[in-house]
N, C-alpha and C positions, 0 to 999 in steps of 0.2 A: 504494500500500500504506500502511496506517495505521501510525503509529509506536506503540510500546508505551505512550507517554504519551497517546495519543488517548483522550479521555474519553467518546466516544460509546458504545463497547461497555460501559464501566463503568456508564454511566447506565442502559442497558438491564438490566444485571444487578441494579443497585440497585432498579430498578422491579419486577423479578420477585421479588426478595427481599422488598421491602416488601409486595407483594401476598400472598406466601406467609405472611409474619408476620401480616398482617391476617386472613387466612383462619384461621390457627392460633389467634389470640387470640379471634376470633369463635366458633370451635368450643369453646375452653376455657370461655369465658363461658357458652355455651349449655349445656354440660355441668353447670356449677355453678349455673345459674339454677334458680329454683323451679318454672318451668313448662317445657314443651317436649314433644317427642314421646316415645312410649313407648320408642323406641330410646335416646333421650338419658337417660331415667330409668334404663334398664338400665345404661348406661355409668356414670352417677353411682353406682349401687349397686355396680358392679364396681370403680370407683375406691375407694369406701368400703371394700369388701371387701378390696381390695388393701392399703389402709392399715392396716386392723385386722389382717389376716393378717401383714403385715410386723412390726407392733408385737408381735402375739401370738407370732409365730415367734421374735422376738428374746427376749421375756420367757420363753417356754417353754424356749428354748435356755439362757438364763441359769440357770433353775431346774434344768435337767438337769445343767449344769456344776457348780453348787453341790452338788447331791445326789451326783454322782459323786465330787467332792472329799471331801465329808464322810463318805460311806458307804464309800468304797473300791470297787475294781472288783468284788470278789466280791459284796457286799451290793447294789451298784448293779445288777449283772446279775440278781440274784434279784428285786428290785423291778421291774425292766424287764419281765421275763417275766410277773410277777403282774399288772401294770397293763395289759400288752398283752392278756392274757386278758379283763380287764374291758372294754376298749375293743371287742374283738370281740363279746363277749356282749351288751354294751349295744346294739349295732346290731341283734342278733337280738331283744332284748327290746323294741326300739322297734316291732317288728311291721310295719315299712314305713310307719308313719304320719308319720314325719318327712319322707319323700319324697312320700307321697300328699297331704300338705297343699298342696304346690305344684300339685296337679291339682284338688283339690276346692274349695279356698278361692277361687281365681280363677273357677272354674266357678259357684259359688253367688253370688259377687259380680256376675258378668256377667249371670246370669239373674235377679237380684233375689230371692234365696231366703234371707232372714235366719234363718228357723227352722232350715233344714238347716245353715246356717253355724254357728249357735250349737250345734246338736247335734253337729256334727263336732268342733268345737274342744273342747267339754267331754268328749265320749266318748273322743276319741283320747288326751287327757291322762290320763284315769282308767285306760283300758286299759293304756297304756304303763307307768304306775307299778305296776299290779298284776302285769303280766308281768315287769317288772324285779325286783320283790320275790320272785316265785315262782322265777324263774330263778336269782336269787342264793341262795336257800335250797337249791335243788336242787344248785347248784354246790358249796356248802359241804358238803352231804351226800356228794357224789361225791368231794370231796377227802378227807373222813374215811374213806370206804370204800377209797379207793386209796392211803391213806397208807403202807401197807407197801411199795408199789412206787414211790412218789414220793420223790425226794430230800427228806430230812427238813428241809432248809433252806428248802424252798419251801412247806411245809404251812401254817404260821401266817400268813406274809405273804399268801399266796394266799387263805386263808379270810377274813382281815380285808378284803382288797381287794374281795372279792365283795359285801360289805355296801354298797358304793357303787353297785351296779347300778341299783336303782330310781331313785336321784337322777340318775345319769348318763343313763339312758334318758329320764327325764322331761325333762331339759334338752334332749335332742336333739329331742323332740317340740315343745318350745316354740321351738327354733331354726327348725324348719320353718314354724311358724305365723307367726313374726315375719318370716321371709324372704318369705313369701307376701304380706305387707302392705307390702313394701318398707321394712322397719325393720332395716337391716343392723346398726346399732349395738346394738340390743336383741338381735338374733339372735347376733351374734358376740362382742361385748365380754365377756359372761359366760363364754363357752366359751374364748376365746383370750387374754383378758387377766386377768379376775378369778380364774378357777380356778387357772391356774399361779401367779399371785401369791399367792393364798390358800394353796395347797399349800406354797409356799416359806416364807411367814410362819409358818404353823402348825408346820411342821417345825422352824424355827429356835426357836420358842417352846418346843417339846418339848425341843430340844437344850439350851437354857439352863436350864430349870426342872426337867427330868426327867433329862436326861443320856442318853448312849448313842445314837449315830447308827447305827441298824440298819435293815434292810429292813422290820422290823415297825413301827417308829416312822414310817417313810416311808409305809407303807400306812395307818396310822391317820390321818396328816395328809391323805392323799389322800381318804379317806372323808369326813372333816370338811369339806374344801374342796368336794367334790362336793355335799354336803348344803347348805352355806351358799349356794353360788352358785345352785343350783336353786331354793331358797326365794326368794332375791333376785329372780331372773328371773321367778318366778311372780307376785310382787307387781307388778313393773314391767309385765309383759305385761297383767295385768288392768287396770291403770290406763290403758294405751294402748288397750285394746279397748273399755272402757266408753263413750267418746264416739262411736266409729264403729259399735259394735254394742251398742245398749242391751239391757238384760235383757228377755226375752220368752219365748214358747214355744219348745221345742226339738223338732225333728223328727229322728228317728234312722233310719238305714238301715245297720245294722251289717253285714248280709250283703254289701251292695254295697261298703262301705268295706273290709271284710276281703278281698273278692274282688279288688279293685283293688290293695290294699296288699301282699298277700302276694307277688305277683311282684316288686313294688318292693323288698320285704324281701330276696328272693333276690338281686336286683341289688345292693343296698347291702351285704348280708351277704357275698356273694362278693367284691365290691370291697374290703371291709375285710379279708377273709381273704387276698386276693391281696397287699394292702399290708402285712399284719402276719404272715402265715404263716411267712415266712422267719425271723423272730425266734424264734417258737415252735419251728420245726424245728431251728434251731441249738442251742437249749437241750437237745434230745434227744441231741445228739452231742458237744457241747462243754461245758467247765466254765463256771460263771457269769462268770468274768473275761473269757473270750472272747466270751460273749454280750454283755457290757457294751461291748466294742469294736464289735461289729456294731451294737448298738443306738445307740451314739453316732454311728456313720457314717450310719445311717438317719435319725437326728434331724437331723444336719447337712444331709442331702439334703432334708429337709422344708422348708428355707429356699427351695428351688426349687419343690418340689411345691405349695406354697401357692398359686401362680398358678393352676394348674389347678383346685383346689378353690374358689378365690375366684370364678372365672368361672362354674364349675358352679353355685355357690350363687346367683349373681346371675341366671342364665339359665333355670333349670329351669321356674319358674312362668310365664316369658314364652313359652317354647315352647308350654305349654298354652294360653296366652291367644291366640296366633296361630292355633292349631288350632281353638279354639272360635269364632274370628272368621272361619274359613274363608279365611285369608290365607296360602296356601302360598308365594306369591312373597315376601311380607314375611318369612315364616319362613326361607326359603332365604337371603335377604339378611342376616338377623340371625345365622344360623348361620355364614355366611361371616365376619362381623365377630368373632363369638365365638371362632372358630378363630384368627384373627389376634391377638386380645387374649390368647389362651392361649399361643400358640407363641413369638412374638417376645420377650415379657418372660421366658419360661422360658429361652430361649437366652441372653439377656443375663445373667440371674441365674445360670444354670449356668456360664457362662464366668467370671463374677466369683467364684463359689464355688470353682471349681477352683484359682484363684489363692490364695485365703486359707484354704482348707480345712486345710492343714497346721498353721497357727497356731491355728485354731479347735479342732482335735482335741487339741492340746497343752493346751488349757484344762482338759480332762477329767482330765488327770493323765498320768503316765508310762505308756508302752505304747499309749496310744490313737492315736498317730500312725500305727500300723499300719493304721488304717481308711481311709487316703487312697485306696489302690487300690480298696477296696470302693466308695467314693463314685464313682470314675470308672466302674466297671462298672455300678453302679446308675443312674448318670446316663443311660445309654443308654435304659433303660426309661422313665424320667421324661420325657425329651424325645420319645420315641415316643408316649407317651400325650398329651403336649401337642400333637403334630402333628395330631391329629384333634379337638382341643378337647373340649367337653362332649358328645361324640357319644352317650355312654351316656344322659345326661339327655334328649337329643333323642329317642331311641328310646322311653324310658320315658314321656315326656310325650305322645307321639303314639300311644299304645296298643300299642306294640311291646315292652312290658316283658318278655313271655315270650321273645322273640327275644334281648333283652339278657341275660336270666337264663341262657339256654342258653349264650351266649357266655362269660359270666363263670363259669358252672359248669365248662365245659370248660377255661377258663383256669386255674381253681383246681386242678383235677385234674392238669393239665399241670405246674403250679407244684410241687405236692406230689411228683409222680413225679420231676421233675428235681431237686428238693432231696434226695430220698432217694438218688438216683444220684450227685449231684455233691458233696454235703457230705462223705461218707466219703472221697471221692477228692481233692477240692480244699480241704476245710475251709471257712472263712468265704467265700472267693472262690467256692466252688461254690454257696453260697446266693445270692450276688449275681448270678452268671451265670444261675442258674436263674430268678430273679425277673425279670430283664431279658428273657430269652427268652420267658417266659410273657406278659409285657406286650406284646412285639412281636406275638405272635399275637393278643392281645386287641384291639389297636388296628387291626390289619389286618381282623379280622373285623367290628369295629364300623363301620369305614369302608365295607366292602363291603355290609353290611346296610343302612346308611343310603342308599347309592346305589341298591341294588336295590329296596328297599321304599318309599322316599320320593322317589327321584330327586333327592336332595340330596347334594352333594359336601362331605365334611368333611375330606379329607386336604389338608394345606397346599400341596403342590406343584401339583396341578391348580388350586387356588384362586389361586395366583400367576399362572398363565397366564390364568385367567379374568379376573382383575383387570386384567392387562395389555391384554387384548382390549377390555375395557370402556372402559378409559381411552383406548385408541386410537380 
């Protein structure tokens, strides 16, 4: 029998450890290198997306904390509801073109059709801006018409916030174009870094030179930041496109683009509604200060949810590329990795958030710590969505956008019904439980659809067993 001091086993362990470290370092360098496989490029984009999302989540969170402190719970709740409406309507105004860019741009690049590529990029941006402007004007008119039945505190901030719609939706269309070219910094920095930073800076300037921290001044700052960031991104995107897509004739196929984009609009629209409807529903039953607590909890949870959206942003156009290359085996392998990239970081981030959430909520001010139990309840839905990775993007990019739209539409209706039942009974906790239950249904339906229609497993537990068999 060998003594504990025998060095032979230790040498073997050191050798195995060295081999693993070498394999890890090789993998890291391959991810960061300038060339490599398409899968490595996707991982680099996902890593870049993670980094931007982390920084953006921190900055957005800081801006929300400052706004909550300066506005107070009542005005902060009003601004939260107004801006949530803008976010939802901006997705609608985008017409699905932010998502369809991930389908058409890789297609036209793969088939060598620069005329259609130029036509799609130009037309999509123009249409989105016009739809945003039209929807904003309609929304302002609706607020004016319904002002007798709307809480008067919401009327002016909501009307001003709607002026941001054309700029917000235009930026979303540009995000989709930049992502499709694997330009994550151009796609995400304006949205997740520059816009919250500009909002905070402009609001503080108003506070110093004009005075009066109100929901109205916050709305004005939000509109100006949306305009400035969209204009900056427009200039930067044109500068990046000019070398790779010189000026030339444009071929348009608006009917096809709209036909493909509309189901994607339904998918993205219902996804945004599922994510944001609870805040709107709470405002129907609770006072603005209670809405503020719920909104602060959901914003805190966004520090975990960013993982899902980062992988989704990095993966969607690659699903389309695998499909057009007729590489279903490669698609299935990539989906498997995308699920792992989504789930395990989400679990780690979620566990860490539950530890520090009480302290984070206290930053918003007194009374906001009541949102901790809401975070725990909402976390169930976030981790459920992470457990199937970007399954919705998989269905959308493989021509199953109608199936995905039906799932999301059903989920949204379920979410609204559950909110109507549970909020009057359980208050804020009712909204959290309703949202998590709806998302549990959503993820189950997405995983079943992907398996039945594509024969691709997206749920994390079967993938663990598959990985184990493969390794064996």
